[in-house]
C-alpha positions as a printed Julia matrix, in Angstrom:
226×3 Matrix{Float64}:
   8.25  191.25  124.51
   8.99  194.84  123.57
   7.84  197.78  125.67
   7.78  201.38  124.41
   7.35  204.22  126.89
   4.81  206.71  125.5
   5.03  209.14  128.42
   3.34  209.41  131.83
   1.81  205.95  132.45
   1.28  205.09  128.78
   2.98  202.05  127.31
   2.93  200.13  124.06
   3.71  196.44  124.43
   4.35  194.12  121.51
   3.79  190.55  122.63
   2.57  187.3   121.08
   2.22  188.93  117.67
  -0.19  191.54  119.05
   0.11  195.16  120.15
  -1.18  196.26  123.55
  -1.62  199.88  124.59
  -1.71  200.69  128.31
  -3.47  203.77  129.73
  -3.19  206.06  126.67
  -2.76  209.66  127.78
  -0.76  211.13  124.93
  -2.53  214.0   123.14
  -2.87  215.84  126.47
   0.74  215.29  127.53
   2.88  218.28  126.54
   6.04  216.21  126.98
   4.9   213.71  124.33
   4.07  216.3   121.66
   6.25  215.98  118.58
   7.39  212.54  119.74
   4.26  210.36  119.82
   1.34  210.75  117.41
  -1.79  208.83  118.4
  -2.61  208.37  114.72
   0.43  206.12  114.45
  -0.84  203.82  117.18
  -2.82  200.77  116.02
  -3.22  198.47  119.02
  -5.13  195.22  119.1
  -5.94  195.75  122.78
  -6.07  198.69  125.19
  -5.51  197.91  128.88
  -6.89  200.44  131.35
  -5.94  200.41  135.03
  -8.43  203.04  136.2
 -10.69  205.82  134.95
  -8.73  209.02  135.62
  -8.36  211.31  132.62
  -4.57  210.97  132.59
  -5.1   207.27  131.8
  -8.09  207.21  129.43
  -7.9   210.47  127.44
  -7.12  208.89  124.06
  -8.88  205.55  124.49
 -12.0   206.31  122.48
 -10.29  207.93  119.51
  -7.65  205.21  119.18
 -10.06  202.31  119.73
 -12.65  203.58  117.24
  -9.99  203.78  114.55
  -8.03  200.63  115.36
 -10.97  198.46  116.51
  -8.94  197.59  119.6
 -10.56  195.64  122.41
 -10.66  197.6   125.67
  -9.73  195.46  128.7
 -10.45  196.82  132.15
 -12.7   196.48  135.17
 -16.43  195.98  134.66
 -17.36  199.63  135.13
 -14.76  200.99  132.72
 -15.49  198.29  130.15
 -19.21  199.07  130.36
 -18.54  202.8   129.98
 -16.65  202.26  126.73
 -19.0   199.54  125.49
 -21.8   202.11  125.74
 -19.73  204.29  123.4
 -19.65  201.53  120.8
 -16.24  200.05  121.57
 -15.38  196.37  121.82
 -14.53  195.45  125.4
 -13.5   192.62  127.66
 -14.52  193.23  131.31
 -12.48  191.82  134.18
 -12.36  192.2   137.92
  -9.91  191.7   140.77
  -8.45  188.23  141.05
  -9.77  187.17  137.66
  -7.65  185.79  134.81
  -8.27  185.3   131.11
  -6.33  183.74  128.25
  -6.12  186.04  125.23
  -4.49  185.37  121.86
  -1.34  187.22  123.02
  -1.04  185.51  126.42
  -2.7   185.6   129.83
  -3.83  188.55  131.93
  -4.62  188.58  135.63
  -6.32  191.65  137.08
  -4.86  192.46  140.51
  -5.39  194.95  143.3
  -4.19  198.54  143.43
  -4.81  201.23  146.03
  -5.79  204.51  144.4
  -9.0   206.25  143.34
 -10.92  205.85  140.08
 -13.48  208.2   138.58
 -14.19  209.45  135.08
 -13.55  213.1   134.2
 -17.26  213.86  134.74
 -17.01  212.47  138.29
 -18.9   209.25  137.59
 -17.8   206.01  139.2
 -14.92  204.22  137.51
 -14.88  201.06  139.58
 -11.93  200.05  141.7
  -8.4   200.6   140.31
  -6.21  197.66  139.43
  -3.09  196.4   137.77
  -2.24  193.52  135.44
   0.06  190.53  135.44
   0.88  189.8   131.8
   2.21  186.34  130.94
   3.25  185.35  127.44
   5.59  182.53  126.51
   8.19  182.38  129.26
   7.97  186.09  130.11
   5.92  187.65  132.9
   5.57  191.31  133.8
   3.59  193.22  136.4
   1.91  196.5   135.43
   1.01  198.03  138.78
  -1.11  200.96  137.61
  -1.42  203.95  139.89
  -1.05  202.6   143.39
   0.27  203.06  146.86
   2.57  200.48  148.36
   0.27  197.66  149.45
   0.68  194.37  151.26
  -1.33  192.76  148.44
   1.81  193.02  146.34
   3.17  190.1   148.36
   0.62  187.94  146.55
   2.12  188.64  143.13
   4.92  186.01  143.42
   2.24  183.36  144.02
   1.0   184.0   140.48
   4.16  184.9   138.57
   7.94  184.84  138.6
   8.43  188.3   137.2
  10.95  189.34  134.59
   9.98  193.0   135.06
   7.87  195.09  137.42
   6.42  198.34  136.06
   5.86  200.61  139.06
   4.83  204.26  139.54
   7.66  206.31  141.01
   6.4   209.9   140.8
   5.23  210.15  144.43
   2.46  212.52  145.62
  -0.38  210.64  143.84
   1.3   207.2   143.95
   4.34  205.51  145.4
   7.63  207.33  145.23
  11.04  205.67  144.74
  11.48  204.66  148.38
   8.15  202.84  148.52
   8.74  201.39  145.06
  11.93  199.72  146.34
   9.83  197.99  148.99
   7.25  197.08  146.35
  10.02  195.47  144.31
  10.87  193.37  147.36
   7.23  192.39  147.81
   6.81  191.28  144.19
  10.27  189.65  144.22
  11.59  191.45  141.17
  14.8   193.48  141.17
  14.33  194.92  137.67
  11.87  197.82  137.67
  10.61  200.08  134.91
   9.44  203.32  136.47
   6.48  205.25  135.13
   3.98  207.94  136.18
   6.69  210.56  136.72
   7.73  214.02  135.44
   4.54  214.79  133.48
   3.68  217.77  135.66
   5.02  219.5   138.74
   3.56  217.3   141.44
   5.34  214.21  140.13
   8.68  215.54  138.93
  11.55  213.46  140.3
  15.33  213.56  140.51
  16.26  210.72  138.15
  19.74  210.07  139.49
  18.58  210.13  143.09
  15.76  207.72  142.3
  18.11  205.33  140.51
  20.56  205.48  143.42
  17.75  204.64  145.85
  17.27  201.44  143.87
  20.94  200.65  143.31
  21.67  201.09  147.02
  19.07  198.36  147.59
  20.65  196.08  144.99
  17.96  196.76  142.4
  17.75  198.41  138.98
  15.41  201.29  138.14
  14.96  201.97  134.43
  13.61  205.38  133.45
  13.01  205.53  129.7
  12.76  208.65  127.58
   9.46  209.08  125.74
   9.59  206.86  122.65
  12.42  204.73  124.04
  12.07  200.94  124.07
  12.93  198.09  126.38
  13.05  194.41  125.43
  12.12  191.82  128.04
């Protein structure tokens, strides 16, 4: 399983012979310009955690070109289905076996509305299982006791957690989240894109190392193999 950080909360995951794109916000991210070109992205699936613009901006353009299947909650899937995209709706607690592996849609605490203010359903995250590897993509979320349920469903090889603070968990809460999900290896995301979520990288990493955990902060375009 190979994960490429595309900036903000956007990820490309190569798994089971397929390419997954998570929360594509690329063309509107100044930090990704000159590094990531959405025309180079050809996913088979697009996973969406919630409806905020900084998570769905490039969904329609990429999916129309690549014919990717959009996987998200019922409301988001319906929204994009009405735009002519192929979708697979899910909801909290549900699981489905895809040709790349299994997804379980799990709880997140955040808000979710489309840029026009319309309802985007409840936010969520995903547990992705393929072969012997399992990762948790938390989405935008606060620290929540529901994270203690994650180890009932998966023995994680990696937890992908927001660390930017202000709109989501910050590093201190993310350390606790890592305890809750029983995974000491964390890939941080949703940080540095704009002023409210800029973080001190070394301080954040030390917060994790002091707790006996590893925080990985990738540069845009950098890859991690799980």
